C-alpha positions in Angstrom: 3.2 32.9 -3.0 7.0 32.6 -3.9 8.8 29.8 -3.7 11.1 31.1 -0.7 7.7 32.1 1.3 8.6 31.1 4.8 5.2 30.9 6.1 4.9 27.5 4.1 4.6 24.5 5.3 7.8 22.1 5.9 8.4 19.2 4.1 9.2 16.4 6.5 12.4 14.4 5.5 14.4 16.9 4.6 17.1 18.4 6.4 17.6 22.1 7.0 19.8 24.4 5.6 20.7 21.4 2.4 21.8 23.6 -0.4 24.3 22.2 -3.0 25.2 23.9 -6.5 26.9 22.3 -9.5 29.0 19.7 -9.1 28.5 19.2 -5.4 26.6 16.7 -3.8 23.7 17.7 -0.9 24.8 17.0 2.6 21.4 16.2 4.1 20.6 14.2 7.4 17.2 13.9 9.1 14.8 10.9 8.1 12.1 11.0 6.1 8.4 10.6 7.5 7.3 7.0 7.3 5.9 6.0 4.2 5.7 2.1 4.4 8.5 -0.5 4.6 7.9 -3.4 2.7 10.7 -5.6 4.7 12.5 -7.1 2.0 16.5 -7.7 1.8 18.3 -5.2 3.4 22.2 -4.1 3.0 22.6 -5.5 -0.4 23.2 -3.9 -4.0 20.2 -3.1 -6.3 21.7 -5.3 -9.0 21.3 -8.3 -6.5 17.7 -8.0 -6.5 17.4 -8.4 -10.4 16.7 -12.3 -10.8 15.9 -14.4 -14.0 14.2 -17.5 -13.2 13.8 -20.0 -16.3 11.7 -22.5 -15.2 9.1 -20.1 -14.6 9.9 -17.8 -17.3 10.3 -14.8 -15.4 12.4 -11.6 -14.7 12.0 -10.0 -11.0 13.3 -7.2 -9.9 13.1 -6.8 -5.9 10.5 -9.8 -6.2 8.3 -8.5 -8.5 7.9 -9.4 -11.8 8.6 -7.2 -15.3 9.4 -7.9 -19.0 12.1 -7.3 -21.1 11.0 -5.3 -24.7 12.5 -3.5 -27.1 13.4 0.1 -26.8 11.5 0.7 -30.1 8.1 -0.5 -28.8 8.3 1.9 -26.5 8.5 4.9 -29.1 5.9 3.3 -31.2 3.7 2.9 -27.9 4.3 6.7 -27.3 3.2 7.4 -30.6 0.2 4.9 -30.8 -1.0 7.4 -27.6 -0.4 10.6 -29.1 -2.3 9.4 -32.1 -5.1 8.1 -30.1 -5.2 10.7 -27.2 -3.3 13.9 -28.1 -0.3 14.7 -27.1 -1.2 16.0 -23.5 -3.4 12.7 -22.8 -0.5 10.2 -23.8 2.4 12.6 -21.8 -0.1 12.5 -18.8 -0.5 8.5 -18.7 2.9 7.8 -19.1 4.0 10.3 -16.5 1.2 8.6 -14.1 3.0 5.4 -15.0 6.1 6.4 -13.9 5.0 8.6 -10.9 3.9 5.0 -9.4 7.3 3.5 -10.2 9.0 6.5 -8.5 7.2 5.9 -5.5 8.3 2.1 -5.3 11.9 3.1 -5.4 11.3 5.3 -2.4 10.2 2.7 -0.7 13.0 0.3 -2.1 15.6 3.2 -0.5 13.6 3.0 2.6 13.8 -0.9 3.4 17.6 -0.8 2.6 18.0 2.0 5.3 19.5 4.0 2.5 16.8 6.5 2.1 17.1 8.6 5.1 18.5 11.2 3.8 18.2 13.1 -0.3 21.4 12.7 -1.0 21.3 8.7 -0.2 18.0 8.4 -1.7 19.0 9.9 -5.3 22.0 7.5 -5.2 19.5 4.5 -4.8 17.5 6.0 -7.4 20.2 6.6 -9.5 21.2 2.6 -9.6 17.5 1.5 -10.5 17.4 3.9 -13.1 20.8 2.7 -14.5 20.1 -1.1 -14.0 16.2 -1.0 -15.4 18.2 0.4 -18.8 16.3 3.6 -18.2 19.2 6.2 -18.4 22.6 7.2 -16.0 20.9 9.4 -13.8 22.7 12.3 -11.6 21.8 15.0 -9.3 23.5 18.2 -10.3 22.1 20.5 -7.8 19.9 20.9 -4.9 18.4 23.9 -3.0 16.5 21.9 0.1 15.0 24.2 3.0 12.2 22.3 5.1 12.0 25.7 6.8 11.6 27.6 4.1 9.4 25.4 2.2 12.0 25.1 -0.6 12.9 22.2 -3.0 14.3 22.6 -5.8 16.6 20.1 -7.4 18.0 19.5 -11.1 18.7 16.0 -12.7 20.6 15.3 -15.8 20.3 12.0 -17.7 22.4 10.6 -20.2 22.0 7.8 -22.6 18.0 8.1 -22.1 16.4 5.0 -23.7 13.3 7.4 -24.1 15.3 10.0 -25.8 17.4 7.2 -28.0 14.3 5.3 -28.9 12.2 8.3 -30.1 15.5 9.6 -32.3 15.8 5.9 -33.5 12.4 5.9 -34.8 10.8 9.2 -35.3 13.9 11.8 -35.5 14.1 14.8 -34.1 10.9 15.9 -31.4 9.5 19.3 -31.0 8.7 18.2 -27.1 10.9 16.8 -24.5 9.9 12.8 -24.6 11.5 11.3 -21.2 8.3 10.8 -20.0 8.6 7.9 -18.1 11.8 9.2 -16.1 10.0 13.1 -15.5 7.1 11.1 -13.8 9.3 8.4 -11.8 11.4 11.5 -10.4 8.3 13.5 -9.5 6.9 10.1 -7.7 9.9 9.4 -5.7 10.6 12.8 -4.5 7.1 13.5 -3.9 6.9 10.3 -1.3 10.2 11.0 0.3 9.4 14.9 0.8 5.8 14.2 1.8 4.1 16.6 -0.8 3.8 17.3 -4.5 7.1 17.9 -6.1 7.0 17.8 -9.9 9.9 17.6 -12.7 9.9 19.2 -15.9 12.1 18.4 -18.5 13.5 21.2 -19.4 16.2 19.7 -22.2 16.2 16.7 -24.2 18.3 14.9 -26.7 15.3 14.2 -28.5 14.8 17.8 -29.1 18.7 17.9 -30.3 20.1 19.3 -26.9 23.5 17.7 -25.8 21.7 16.5 -22.4 18.2 15.6 -20.4 18.1 18.0 -17.8 15.0 17.7 -15.5 14.2 20.1 -13.1 11.9 19.7 -9.6 10.0 22.0 -7.4 6.9 21.5 -5.5 3.9 21.9 -7.6 2.3 25.1 -6.5 5.9 26.7 -7.3 5.2 26.5 -10.9 3.4 29.2 -11.0 0.8 29.5 -13.8 1.6 25.8 -15.2 0.7 24.0 -12.0 -3.0 23.4 -12.7 -1.2 21.7 -16.1 0.9 19.5 -14.5 -1.1 18.6 -11.7 -3.8 16.8 -14.6 -0.7 15.2 -15.6 0.4 13.5 -12.6 -2.4 13.9 -9.9 -0.3 12.5 -7.0 -3.3 12.5 -4.6 -5.3 10.0 -6.6 -2.9 7.7 -7.4 -2.5 4.4 -5.8 0.7 3.1 -5.7 -0.6 -0.5 -6.5 3.0 -1.8 -6.2 3.9 -0.8 -2.5 3.4 -3.6 -0.1 1.6 -1.5 2.6 -0.5 0.0 0.3 -1.6 -2.6 -2.7 -4.5 -4.1 -3.2 -5.7 -7.5 -4.8 -8.8 -5.9 -6.0 -10.2 -2.9 -4.3 -13.5 -4.9 -3.4 -11.9 -7.5 -2.0 -9.5 -5.6 -0.2 -12.1 -3.6 1.4 -14.1 -6.8 2.6 -11.5 -8.4 4.1 -8.0 -8.0 5.2 -7.3 -11.5 4.9 -7.6 -11.6 1.1 -4.2 -10.6 -0.1 -3.1 -10.9 -4.0 -3.1 -9.6 -7.2 -1.5 -12.6 -9.4 -4.2 -13.2 -12.5 -5.0 -16.9 -11.0 -6.0 -15.3 -7.7 -7.8 -12.4 -9.0 -9.8 -14.7 -11.6 -11.0 -16.7 -8.7 -12.1 -13.8 -6.6 -13.8 -12.4 -9.7 -16.1 -15.9 -10.1 -16.4 -15.5 -6.3 -17.9 -11.7 -6.6 -20.3 -13.0 -9.6 -21.5 -15.5 -7.4 -22.0 -13.8 -4.2 -25.5 -12.4 -4.9 -26.8 -15.1 -5.9 -28.4 -18.5 -3.9 -26.2 -20.7 -5.7 -24.4 -23.5 -4.0 -20.9 -22.9 -4.2 -18.0 -25.7 -4.4 -14.6 -24.4 -3.3 -11.9 -26.8 -5.0 -7.6 -26.1 -4.3 -4.8 -27.6 -2.2 -4.7 -27.7 1.7 -3.8 -24.3 2.7 -5.1 -22.4 -0.6 -7.6 -20.6 1.8 -10.8 -22.0 0.7 -12.5 -21.1 4.5 -11.5 -17.4 3.7 -13.0 -17.3 0.5 -16.2 -19.0 2.2 -16.5 -15.7 5.0 -15.8 -13.4 1.9 -19.0 -14.9 0.1 -21.2 -13.9 3.1 -19.5 -10.1 3.1 -19.9 -10.2 -0.4 -23.3 -11.0 -0.2 -24.1 -8.5 1.6 -25.4 -10.3 4.7 -22.6 -10.1 6.9 -24.9 -10.3 9.8 -26.2 -13.8 8.9 -25.2 -16.9 10.7 -21.7 -18.6 9.4 -21.2 -22.2 10.6 -18.1 -24.2 9.3 -17.7 -27.7 9.7 -14.8 -29.8 9.0 -16.2 -33.1 7.8 -12.9 -35.3 8.1 -12.9 -34.2 12.0 -16.4 -35.6 12.9 -16.5 -39.3 13.6 -18.6 -41.1 11.1 -21.0 -42.6 13.4 -21.5 -38.8 14.6 -21.6 -37.4 11.1 -25.6 -37.4 10.7 -26.4 -35.9 14.2 -24.0 -33.1 14.1 -25.3 -32.1 10.6 -28.7 -32.8 11.1 -29.4 -32.6 14.7 -31.2 -35.5 17.0 -34.4 -35.8 19.0 -34.6 -36.7 22.2 -35.5 -40.2 23.3 -36.7 -42.3 20.7 -33.8 -44.8 20.0 -31.3 -42.2 19.8 -30.6 -42.1 23.8 -30.5 -38.1 23.4 -31.4 -36.8 26.9 -32.5 -33.4 25.2 -32.8 -32.1 21.5 -29.9 -30.3 19.8 -30.5 -29.0 16.4 -28.0 -29.9 13.7 -25.6 -27.5 11.8 -28.2 -27.0 9.4 -30.4 -25.4 11.5 -27.6 -23.5 13.2 -26.8 -22.0 9.8 -30.5 -21.5 9.3 -30.8 -18.0 7.2 -27.0 -17.7 6.5 -24.1 -20.0 5.0 -23.1 -23.7 6.5 -19.7 -24.3 4.8 -18.7 -28.0 4.6 -14.8 -28.2 4.4 -13.7 -31.4 3.6 -16.6 -32.6 2.3 -14.9 -35.7 0.4 -14.8 -37.5 3.8 -18.8 -38.2 4.5 -19.4 -41.6 4.1 -22.0 -42.8 1.2 -24.7 -42.8 4.1 -24.6 -39.1 4.9 -24.2 -38.3 1.4 -27.5 -40.1 0.4 -29.3 -37.3 3.7 -27.0 -34.5 2.7 -28.1 -34.6 -0.9 -31.8 -35.2 0.1 -31.4 -31.7 2.4 -30.3 -29.7 -0.6 -32.7 -31.0 -2.6 -35.5 -30.4 -0.3 -34.4 -27.7 1.8 -35.6 -29.8 4.5 -33.6 -31.2 7.8 -35.2 -34.2 9.4 -33.2 -34.6 12.8 -31.9 -38.4 13.9 -34.9 -39.9 15.5 -37.5 -37.6 14.3 -40.7 -38.4 12.7 -40.9 -35.0 10.8 -38.9 -32.6 8.6 -38.1 -28.8 9.3 -37.5 -26.4 6.5 -33.9 -24.3 6.4 -33.1 -21.4 4.2 -29.3 -22.0 4.1 -26.8 -21.9 1.5 -24.3 -24.5 1.2 -20.6 -24.1 0.7 -18.6 -26.8 0.2 -15.0 -27.5 -0.3 -12.5 -30.2 -1.2 -8.6 -30.3 -1.6 -9.5 -33.9 -3.5 -10.5 -34.2 -7.2 -14.0 -35.1 -6.4 -14.7 -36.5 -9.9 -12.3 -39.1 -9.5 -13.8 -39.4 -5.8 -17.1 -40.2 -8.0 -15.3 -42.5 -10.8 -13.6 -44.6 -7.7 -17.0 -45.0 -6.1 -16.4 -43.2 -2.9 -18.5 -39.9 -3.8 -22.2 -39.7 -5.1 -22.6 -38.6 -8.6 -25.6 -36.8 -8.1 -24.7 -35.2 -4.9 -21.2 -34.3 -6.8 -23.8 -32.2 -9.3 -25.9 -30.7 -6.9 -22.7 -29.4 -5.0 -20.7 -28.4 -8.3 -23.4 -25.6 -9.8 -20.3 -23.3 -9.7 -16.7 -24.7 -8.8 -14.3 -22.1 -8.1 -10.7 -23.2 -8.2 -8.3 -21.7 -5.8 -4.6 -21.7 -7.2 -2.0 -23.2 -5.5 0.7 -20.8 -4.4 3.3 -21.9 -6.1 1.1 -20.7 -9.3 0.8 -17.2 -8.0 4.7 -16.1 -6.9 3.4 -12.1 -7.6 1.4 -12.5 -4.3 4.3 -13.7 -1.7 5.7 -10.5 -1.3 2.4 -9.3 -0.2 1.8 -12.1 2.0 5.1 -12.0 3.3 4.4 -8.2 4.6 1.0 -8.9 5.9 2.3 -12.0 8.0 5.1 -9.8 8.9 2.9 -7.1 10.0 0.5 -9.6 11.8 2.6 -11.5 13.6 4.9 -8.7 14.9 2.3 -7.0 16.4 0.6 -10.4 17.9 3.9 -11.2 19.2 5.1 -7.9 20.2 8.7 -8.2 17.9 9.8 -5.5 15.6 12.1 -7.1 12.6 14.2 -5.0 10.5 13.4 -6.9 7.2 14.6 -9.6 5.7 18.4 -11.0 4.1 18.5 -11.4 0.7 18.8 -14.8 0.9 15.9 -15.2 3.0 13.8 -13.0 0.3 15.1 -15.6 -2.7 14.4 -18.9 -0.5 10.5 -17.5 0.4 10.2 -16.6 -3.6 11.2 -19.6 -4.6 10.3 -22.2 -2.5 7.0 -24.5 -3.9 5.1 -24.3 -0.6 3.2 -27.8 -0.6 1.2 -26.5 2.6 0.3 -23.1 0.3 -0.5 -20.0 1.8 -0.6 -21.6 5.5 2.6 -23.0 5.0 3.8 -19.6 4.3 2.2 -18.1 7.4 3.9 -20.7 9.5 6.9 -20.0 8.4 7.1 -16.2 8.7 5.7 -16.3 12.4 8.4 -18.8 13.1 11.0 -16.4 12.2 9.4 -13.8 13.6 9.7 -15.5 16.7 13.5 -17.1 16.5 14.6 -13.6 15.1 16.7 -11.6 17.9 14.8 -8.3 18.2 15.3 -5.3 15.5 17.4 -7.9 13.1 16.7 -9.1 9.8 15.2 -12.5 9.1 17.9 -14.6 7.6 17.5 -18.0 6.0 18.4 -19.9 9.2 15.1 -18.5 10.7 12.7 -19.5 8.2 13.4 -23.4 8.2 12.9 -23.8 4.5 15.3 -25.1 1.8 17.9 -22.6 0.5 16.3 -22.0 -3.2 13.7 -24.3 -3.0 12.0 -26.0 -5.8 14.0 -23.4 -8.4 17.0 -25.1 -10.5 17.2 -22.4 -12.9 18.2 -19.3 -11.7 20.1 -16.3 -13.2 21.4 -13.4 -11.4 23.7 -10.2 -12.5 27.1 -10.5 -11.3 29.2 -7.6 -10.7 30.0 -7.0 -14.1 26.3 -7.4 -15.1 26.6 -10.3 -16.5 24.1 -13.3 -15.9 25.4 -15.8 -14.0 23.5 -19.0 -13.0 24.0 -20.7 -9.2 23.7 -23.9 -9.2 21.1 -24.7 -6.2 23.4 -27.4 -4.5 26.3 -24.5 -4.1 23.4 -21.9 -2.8 22.6 -24.9 -0.1 26.0 -25.3 0.8 26.4 -21.6 1.0 23.7 -21.2 3.7 24.8 -24.1 5.3 28.2 -22.6 6.1 27.2 -19.4 6.8 24.5 -20.5 9.3 27.4 -22.7 11.1 29.4 -20.1 11.0 26.5 -17.5 12.5 26.1 -19.8 15.3 29.9 -20.6 16.2 29.6 -24.4 15.8 33.4 -24.8 16.7 34.9 -27.3 14.1 35.5 -29.9 16.2 32.2 -30.2 17.0 31.2 -30.0 13.1 33.5 -32.9 13.0 31.7 -34.9 16.0 28.3 -34.2 14.4 29.4 -35.6 11.3 30.7 -38.9 12.7 27.9 -39.6 14.9 25.8 -39.0 11.6 27.0 -41.3 9.3 27.3 -43.8 12.2 23.6 -43.4 12.8 22.6 -43.4 9.0 24.6 -46.9 8.7 23.3 -48.6 11.9 26.6 -48.5 13.7 28.6 -50.0 10.7 32.1 -47.9 10.6 33.2 -49.3 7.5 29.9 -47.6 5.9 30.2 -44.8 7.6 33.7 -44.1 7.0 32.5 -44.6 3.1 30.1 -42.2 3.6 32.8 -39.4 4.6 35.4 -40.4 1.8 37.2 -41.9 4.8 39.0 -45.2 5.2 38.1 -47.1 8.3 41.4 -46.2 9.8 41.1 -43.0 9.3 37.3 -42.8 10.5 38.4 -44.8 13.8 40.9 -42.2 14.4 39.3 -39.5 14.1 36.0 -41.2 16.3 38.8 -42.3 19.1 40.4 -38.4 18.7 36.6 -37.0 19.2 35.7 -39.0 22.3 39.0 -37.9 23.8 38.4 -34.6 23.4 35.0 -35.0 24.7 36.4 -36.9 28.1 39.1 -34.4 28.0 36.9 -31.5 28.0 34.3 -33.1 30.5 37.3 -34.2 33.2 38.1 -30.2 33.0 34.8 -29.2 33.9 
């Protein structure tokens, strides 16, 4: 089948009759097929998405953590791969990595509203390629005709880090060496076109050519070499784990629960511990701050154990009055000294054959702890007022947001019960220690509450993204969830969420953020400056007149000083006479306005 066969399927997202020759830019118009929207910052230069955080020793691009390394390491890595696996296997592995990165760039272009045309897409890709230090990339020609199934493009690379690092480390090569960029451009265009587009490097500086030149066309259009190329990329088998709409914390966790979102090392380690203990009958103790998702872990454990139909009974021990705790947990027998009109099973009996989740277990009294210990030891429960015990087959999953060992030392928690519960403790990390998961959680909650409240949100502003990424979240995941839900409700339909919609500080607790300026140099924005900028923007966006603002400051200073005008004036940097003049003037304007009304 020829490249120009009109019976071939069209490629969504490419405009009709789009052809450019060398030196001309393609004129493309139609939007691509939806490929997922990450809902992060909109309408900003790409370089503004690169942030250096000294406090957490991180470099982030578009919210995702990156590393800086010497270019010679890249050449050495390729050399080691070739030595271990051979040229073809090494090249395929590196190109697959590049392919994944390319699809990320397509999503980045889409979320900023700059990916509707192939021309715009390549402009964003060029910015990313330059910013990340890979190369200067330029689209030199394109022939794109969907009605004929045609996709043919040529890209030129200058200052390629792959070619340069290879030359410096090993000298001239007999093969092209820009593997990452070949894979990235293939992934970029494949995601845009909706089918496999493969770019091959036909010229390379590492081979002694004057430039690096990539040519791209559909996989099948490469003829006899198509099979070899598909082995390199296998785009249909790739999972873009960096896409917020496709990314998985770990495959088994994602399949078991859509509420489990995360890929950070500490979070995945906790999930791995849960996976190991799930098939057993061991008691599990979940430890973590408020809002970290302990109940989500407990429900996930039931699914991992393969008994999702078994009972799951959750009890918030802190919500049960102390005098009712025994009856709630262990049940009550009718009559006798209990005064109960009828017998009632407790939570242990209701959970028979399944899982009993005891949240905030540290709030139980010592008397109830003693009875709980006996149930765990004997696997029998005795209702309040009964003279006999009933066997129960219950797996207990306890949770606490406190340090139980400190409670043991303080004498408010039984040591023997602690050891009985802590057979398999799992520490769930707070959100501030798993910042890599914040973009995933943002997307997850945006989708959930957009659907729940029937609201359409176009994305988040750059300030909102920075605030969300660097806020410390004392309420952890639950707080982030509430922040996003509040913002979805506050923002106008179809608009982007801004800092004012979030209700959190501009830069949170981060005090060591560095960003690139227009000249490509790192600059530090003091958090206080960022907060001032956010305040000014909020005032201007809400249309607050300067007279009203002055009145708010005057009244606020009086409230803060208990009506002491001298102290209020000092707070505002005014003399008492200046303060009185402004206050009287403000009151006069207010009376005048009321009279006119």
